[in-house]
VOMIVEX-13456 format. One record per atom (N, C-alpha, C): chain; x, y, z. Coordinates in nm, 4 decimals, m for minus. Example, Ala and Ser with C-alpha at 12.3 -4.5 7.8 and 13.67 -1.06 7.14 Angstrom:
<recs>
- A 1.3190 m0.5690 0.7800
- A 1.2300 m0.4500 0.7800
- A 1.3200 m0.3300 0.7800
- A 1.2850 m0.2250 0.7080
- A 1.3670 m0.1060 0.7140
- A 1.2900 0.0030 0.7870
</recs>
This chain:
<recs>
- A 0.7245 m0.1939 4.8717
- A 0.6648 m0.1393 4.7526
- A 0.7116 m0.2207 4.6317
- A 0.6187 m0.2515 4.5433
- A 0.6489 m0.3312 4.4248
- A 0.7107 m0.2443 4.3157
- A 0.8135 m0.2968 4.2513
- A 0.8813 m0.2234 4.1442
- A 0.7917 m0.2192 4.0197
- A 0.7814 m0.1026 3.9573
- A 0.7020 m0.0872 3.8353
- A 0.7694 m0.1593 3.7193
- A 0.6885 m0.2255 3.6367
- A 0.7379 m0.2932 3.5184
- A 0.6739 m0.2295 3.3961
- A 0.7502 m0.2105 3.2877
- A 0.6915 m0.1489 3.1688
- A 0.5853 m0.2390 3.1059
- A 0.4787 m0.1764 3.0587
- A 0.3733 m0.2481 2.9873
- A 0.3878 m0.2243 2.8377
- A 0.4231 m0.1012 2.7989
- A 0.4388 m0.0673 2.6577
- A 0.5420 0.0427 2.6428
- A 0.6033 0.0477 2.5257
- A 0.6960 0.1537 2.4904
- A 0.6306 0.2347 2.3798
- A 0.6208 0.3665 2.3974
- A 0.5492 0.4528 2.3034
- A 0.6464 0.5509 2.2390
- A 0.6346 0.5686 2.1065
- A 0.7129 0.6664 2.0325
- A 0.6177 0.7579 1.9561
- A 0.6404 0.8880 1.9633
- A 0.5636 0.9846 1.8866
- A 0.6439 1.0149 1.7604
- A 0.5879 0.9829 1.6447
- A 0.6579 0.9978 1.5183
- A 0.6307 1.1346 1.4556
- A 0.7175 1.1763 1.3650
- A 0.7059 1.3074 1.3006
- A 0.5771 1.3253 1.2208
- A 0.5193 1.2162 1.1720
- A 0.3980 1.2280 1.0911
- A 0.2718 1.2220 1.1785
- A 0.2868 1.2577 1.3061
- A 0.1760 1.2636 1.4026
- A 0.1135 1.1263 1.4282
- A 0.1966 1.0258 1.4228
- A 0.1530 0.8896 1.4543
- A 0.2179 0.8449 1.5846
- A 0.1611 0.7418 1.6417
- A 0.2180 0.6816 1.7621
- A 0.2539 0.5372 1.7295
- A 0.3721 0.4980 1.7654
- A 0.4155 0.3598 1.7506
- A 0.4283 0.3008 1.8902
- A 0.3733 0.1804 1.9099
- A 0.3743 0.1205 2.0428
- A 0.4208 m0.0250 2.0338
- A 0.5221 m0.0591 2.1116
- A 0.5698 m0.1966 2.1212
- A 0.5141 m0.2568 2.2490
- A 0.4415 m0.3675 2.2367
- A 0.3803 m0.4338 2.3521
- A 0.4252 m0.5796 2.3508
- A 0.4840 m0.6236 2.4608
- A 0.5347 m0.7602 2.4702
- A 0.4471 m0.8453 2.5615
- A 0.4586 m0.9757 2.5468
- A 0.3906 m1.0737 2.6316
- A 0.2388 m1.0528 2.6349
- A 0.1794 m1.0358 2.5161
- A 0.0348 m1.0167 2.5058
- A m0.0364 m1.1461 2.5435
- A m0.1370 m1.1344 2.6306
- A m0.2184 m1.2488 2.6706
- A m0.3546 m1.2478 2.6025
- A m0.4112 m1.1281 2.5787
- A m0.5445 m1.1185 2.5186
- A m0.5662 m0.9777 2.4641
- A m0.6505 m0.9688 2.3609
- A m0.6942 m0.8403 2.3058
- A m0.8464 m0.8424 2.3089
- A m0.9057 m0.7412 2.3731
- A m1.0507 m0.7363 2.3893
- A m1.1044 m0.6032 2.3389
- A m1.2190 m0.6096 2.2729
- A m1.2844 m0.4886 2.2245
- A m1.4176 m0.4728 2.2958
- A m1.4464 m0.3504 2.3384
- A m1.5759 m0.3226 2.3975
- A m1.6814 m0.3086 2.2890
- A m1.8043 m0.2936 2.3297
- A m1.9144 m0.2710 2.2371
- A m1.9241 m0.1203 2.2118
- A m1.9307 m0.0782 2.0845
- A m1.9447 0.0656 2.0581
- A m2.0680 0.1229 2.1273
- A m2.0523 0.2414 2.1878
- A m2.1621 0.3088 2.2569
- A m2.1819 0.4469 2.1956
- A m2.3063 0.4834 2.1783
- A m2.3379 0.6143 2.1204
- A m2.3281 0.7225 2.2272
- A m2.2559 0.8285 2.1955
- A m2.2426 0.9426 2.2856
- A m2.3363 1.0559 2.2451
- A m2.3589 1.0689 2.1157
- A m2.4434 1.1755 2.0629
- A m2.4612 1.1558 1.9140
- A m2.5149 1.2555 1.8475
- A m2.5339 1.2485 1.7030
- A m2.3981 1.2349 1.6336
- A m2.3810 1.1270 1.5571
- A m2.2552 1.0992 1.4853
- A m2.1333 1.0983 1.5781
- A m2.1522 1.0465 1.6996
- A m2.0428 1.0401 1.7966
- A m2.0509 0.9081 1.8718
- A m1.9511 0.8229 1.8494
- A m1.9470 0.6897 1.9097
- A m1.8156 0.6700 1.9833
- A m1.8191 0.5844 2.0858
- A m1.7047 0.5557 2.1709
- A m1.6847 0.4042 2.1750
- A m1.5599 0.3605 2.1780
- A m1.5300 0.2182 2.1961
- A m1.3931 0.2069 2.2634
- A m1.3753 0.1037 2.3433
- A m1.2490 0.0819 2.4135
- A m1.1856 m0.0473 2.3640
- A m1.0539 m0.0449 2.3487
- A m0.9775 m0.1630 2.3118
- A m0.8791 m0.1899 2.4249
- A m0.8800 m0.3115 2.4772
- A m0.7909 m0.3501 2.5871
- A m0.6891 m0.4517 2.5369
- A m0.5624 m0.4278 2.5680
- A m0.4566 m0.5223 2.5368
- A m0.3987 m0.5673 2.6701
- A m0.4234 m0.6914 2.7050
- A m0.3776 m0.7451 2.8343
- A m0.2437 m0.8155 2.8152
- A m0.1477 m0.7806 2.9016
- A m0.0138 m0.8371 2.8924
- A 0.0237 m0.9025 3.0247
- A 0.1418 m0.9607 3.0269
- A 0.1915 m1.0243 3.1487
- A 0.2153 m0.9220 3.2594
- A 0.2382 m0.7955 3.2231
- A 0.2712 m0.6949 3.3242
- A 0.1653 m0.5871 3.3418
- A 0.0548 m0.5948 3.2693
- A m0.0492 m0.4937 3.2855
- A m0.1418 m0.4871 3.1653
- A m0.2198 m0.3799 3.1574
- A m0.3187 m0.3628 3.0511
- A m0.3000 m0.2268 2.9855
- A m0.3031 m0.2258 2.8523
- A m0.3025 m0.1025 2.7751
- A m0.4464 m0.0798 2.7296
- A m0.5035 0.0368 2.7601
- A m0.6413 0.0673 2.7231
- A m0.6423 0.1836 2.6242
- A m0.7111 0.1645 2.5126
- A m0.7271 0.2693 2.4123
- A m0.8730 0.3105 2.4098
- A m0.9004 0.4374 2.4331
- A m1.0357 0.4906 2.4242
- A m1.0450 0.5622 2.2903
- A m1.1412 0.5200 2.2082
- A m1.1490 0.5699 2.0712
- A m1.2838 0.6362 2.0451
- A m1.2814 0.7420 1.9639
- A m1.4018 0.8116 1.9208
- A m1.4121 0.8032 1.7687
- A m1.5354 0.7918 1.7171
- A m1.5583 0.7869 1.5727
- A m1.6974 0.8403 1.5421
- A m1.7231 0.8615 1.4123
- A m1.8527 0.9145 1.3705
- A m1.9557 0.8058 1.3417
- A m1.9130 0.6786 1.3428
- A m2.0049 0.5678 1.3141
- A m1.9508 0.4416 1.3821
- A m2.0372 0.3546 1.4331
- A m1.9881 0.2345 1.5034
- A m1.9106 0.1380 1.4139
- A m1.9350 0.1400 1.2831
- A m1.8619 0.0515 1.1914
- A m1.7132 0.0840 1.1855
- A m1.6759 0.2025 1.2275
- A m1.5335 0.2416 1.2250
- A m1.4499 0.1565 1.3209
- A m1.5141 0.0915 1.4167
- A m1.4420 0.0112 1.5158
- A m1.4267 m0.1349 1.4748
- A m1.4685 m0.1699 1.3541
- A m1.4541 m0.3071 1.3060
- A m1.3059 m0.3415 1.2967
- A m1.2662 m0.4549 1.3530
- A m1.1264 m0.4980 1.3517
- A m1.1062 m0.5946 1.2361
- A m1.0151 m0.5608 1.1477
- A m0.9844 m0.6470 1.0333
- A m0.8737 m0.7431 1.0734
- A m0.9017 m0.8711 1.0623
- A m0.8028 m0.9731 1.0986
- A m0.7380 m1.0300 0.9720
- A m0.6051 m1.0474 0.9716
- A m0.5411 m1.1140 0.8586
- A m0.5755 m1.2630 0.8617
- A m0.5530 m1.3299 0.7519
- A m0.5719 m1.4749 0.7517
- A m0.4787 m1.5358 0.8549
- A m0.5350 m1.6217 0.9381
- A m0.4560 m1.6837 1.0457
- A m0.3576 m1.7850 0.9874
- A m0.2335 m1.7841 1.0373
- A m0.1377 m1.8855 0.9912
- A m0.1790 m2.0228 1.0450
- A m0.1366 m2.1277 0.9756
- A m0.1688 m2.2638 1.0173
- A m0.1021 m2.2940 1.1500
- A m0.1731 m2.3669 1.2359
- A m0.1184 m2.4085 1.3659
- A m0.0058 m2.5083 1.3426
- A 0.0980 m2.4994 1.4241
- A 0.2089 m2.5958 1.4147
- A 0.1862 m2.7123 1.5043
</recs>
C-alpha cells in the first residue's frame, strides 16, 4: 500500500475564511462556467501539484464572478 502524501494544509480562521498552503504547484486550471439555473452558475478550479490535485467547486450568481485577476507578471530571470 502506498503511503499518503499531503496535498494541501487547510486552516479554518475565526472570520469564516479558509487559508490553504499548497506546495509544488505544477498547474492551475479553470473550467468553463456552466449554468445550473436562473442566476446560478458553477465553475471548477483545479490546482495540480506534485502529490495530487486540489479541486474547488464554486457557485455564483453570474459567470463573470469566476474571472481570475492576474497580477503583473515579474520579469523572467
